[in-house]
Residue, then its C-alpha position, 0 to 999 in steps of 0.5 A: m199176166d204171169r208172163t212179162i218181158k224185161n230187159n230182153t228176157l222172159y219173166f214168169d211169175g216175177c222170176n227171170t227164166v234165164e236165171l231159173a235155167e242157170k240155177y236148176g238146169t234144163p229141161l225144166y218144168v216151171m209152175s206158177e203158184t199165182a196162176i194156179v191160185e187165180k184159177c181156184k179163185e175164179i172157180r170159187d167166185t163164179f161157182l162155189n160161192k155163187y151156187e149153194k150145194t156145189r163142189a169142185a174136185y181138181a182132176s189131179k191127172a193133169f198135174l199131181t205132186l205132193s205140193m200140188c195137193k197142199i195148194i188144192e187143199r189150201e184153196g178149198l177144192c176137192m180132188d179127183v184121182v184115177s189110180g192107186g198112185e194118185l190116191y197114194t200121193a194124196m194120202k202121203a200129202d194128208f189130203p182129207a179123205e172125205k174130199i177125194e173121189f176116185n174115177g177110172n175105167n178099170k180100178s183094180i181090187e187093190e186100188l179099191q181096197l186102198a180107197i175103201d180103207y182110206n174112207i174116201g168121199r166118193i167112188i165113181v163106178d165106171g162098169l157094171d161089175e165094179l159095184d160087185l167088187i166094191e160090195e165084196i170088199c165092203k162086206e169083208k171090211g164092214k164098211k159102206v161107201n158113197i158111189l156115183y155111176r159114170v154114164t156115157p151120154g152119147v154126145k160127140s164133142d169137138s176135140h181130138d178123138y183121143i180126148v173125147t170121152g162122152k160118145k157112146d163108143s167109149k171105154f168110159g162109163i155105163p151106156l144108157d140102154d134101158e136094159v143096162i142102166f136101170p138094173a144097175i141103178e136098182h142094184a145100187i139103190k138096194s145095195p147094203y154096202a153102197n150109198f147111191m149118190g147119183f150120176h157122173f158124166h164127162v164129155g171130153s177135154q180142151l173144149h171151147d164150146n158148151e154145146s156138148h155139155l148142155k146136150a149131155l146134161d139134158i140126157v142125164l137129167k132125163l135119167i134122173k127123172d126116170t130114176k125118180e119115177k121108176y124107183d121113187y129115188a131122188t139122186p142127191e148128187l150130179n157130177i158134170g165133169g170138166g173139159f174146159g179149154i185153155k189157151y195154147t195158141e192164138a187160135d184158141h178162144k178160151k172161155p171163162y168157167a161161167y160160160f160153161l157153168d151158168p147155163m148148166m146151173e140154170k137148166i138144173e135149177q129149172f129141171s129140179k123145180d119142174i119135177g119137184i125135187e131138191r136140186p142135187e149137189i153139183v160137182i165139177e172136175p176142172g184139171r187142165s184149166i187150173v194148171g195148163e197155163a200155169g206152167i212153162t217148160l224151159y229148154t237149152i237149144g243145141t244142134i241147129k240144122d238148116i236144110k236150105g229151101i226146106r226147113k230149119y230144125v232147132s233141137v232142144d235138150g228135151g222133147m217128147t219125153d217131157n211133153i208127149r202131147p204134140a206127138l200123141y195128139q198133134a197138139k199145138y204150142e207156142g214159145i219164145v227164145a227167153n233170152k231174146a224176148e224183145e228181139p224181132k222174130t225173123e226166123t221160121v223154125t221147127i223146134c224138135g226134141k232129142c229123142c230118136e223119133s222123127g215125130d219128136v217135134l214140139i212146135r212146127d213153123a215157130q216164129v222166133a228171134d235169131v237162135k243160137r246154140g245155148d239160147i234158152f227156149a220157153v214153151f208156154s202152157t205146158g202145166a197140164y199133162s207134161y209132167t204127168m205123162a213124162s217118160n224115160y224113153n231113150k233113158n232120158p231122166l225125168l225133169a225137175t219141177v220148180l214152183v215160182k211165186e212173185g219172184k221166188s222159186e222152190i224145187i217141188v220135184k227133184r231132177q231124176s238121176y241116172e242112178h235113180m232111173i235104173e234103181n229098180e233094174i237087176i241083173p239076175d244070177s244067170l247073167k253074171 
């Protein structure tokens, strides 16, 4: 366990969190390298090393820095990007181009040109006109690229509606209506500028049940069978996405990767034997499950407002600018007063941020020790979608990020200054 308590103080991957707050300031993202590596090892042990012809592409939208690129490369994983900015970050970190796949529902021409110039391993085509754009670029550049079609299996998952992606009414993927998907498949197979590798699907995020994965798999396996029968074409690859849930609170019943992957692999193996094809290479896209629990956020407590008989508000020096998920998804978190970690939790309070928004609440009805101004509060499991979704709302600077490992800490993202925050703003001559 990367979180321990010693001398009434929270430690994270061997580091005293109060000392981290004093050294680097707050609010502060803290990422455990040990925890990230442990999740990568679980993926290798239960998937990559267990099954031949498999890959794991880290879904970098969960948390992406230059340092994270280096960790993922060192641990032997590929990378999934969804924007030109994520691709550029991977490129600046010298991440191997052949190990990058590019997702996204509306890739620009400039993004596709960047991907093709860099010779990335896969482009996941998300719409009917995207292949046309790719062909135009490849024709101009004299290149050929590997593509997969992201399809919409029409499966509803048990998660927040904003992070359910596999249902038919979705902005993601190509619908599986015969008159839509089969002409697209024929186009891809015949294209002189694309190697059609197969299909990709993703059913949603933060899932604790494998039912929607298995239902979606059945649908896409039928598509593979139909493609073989119609075009005598055995697709060499299948990307089954990610979405594996993590533990945010005690209510979350996290499952190991094997819970999702073993029954899917069993089904794929049997299917391939039944229809007489070589089993496709199988790719997964874990993101949150690798970094979610590997991160905490440290805050300093400020104003405390006790509304008798109603609620006690405990304000921290961050909030929705560094973690939008509670406001956006009603996401639940747990935390602790880091400098009073062993003291009895005698109070019920609401941990709120400093933004001018009533919805800027991080944790409602948190059970905490007696809190005072200046205490350090740690929110757990903030490693995914906190740093990457942060904003400058109310002109609050972006946080620093520290990587910790076995009692040592290093800055991997500098704290944004006020000067840096406004460096792209200009006053035109007409206002001078």
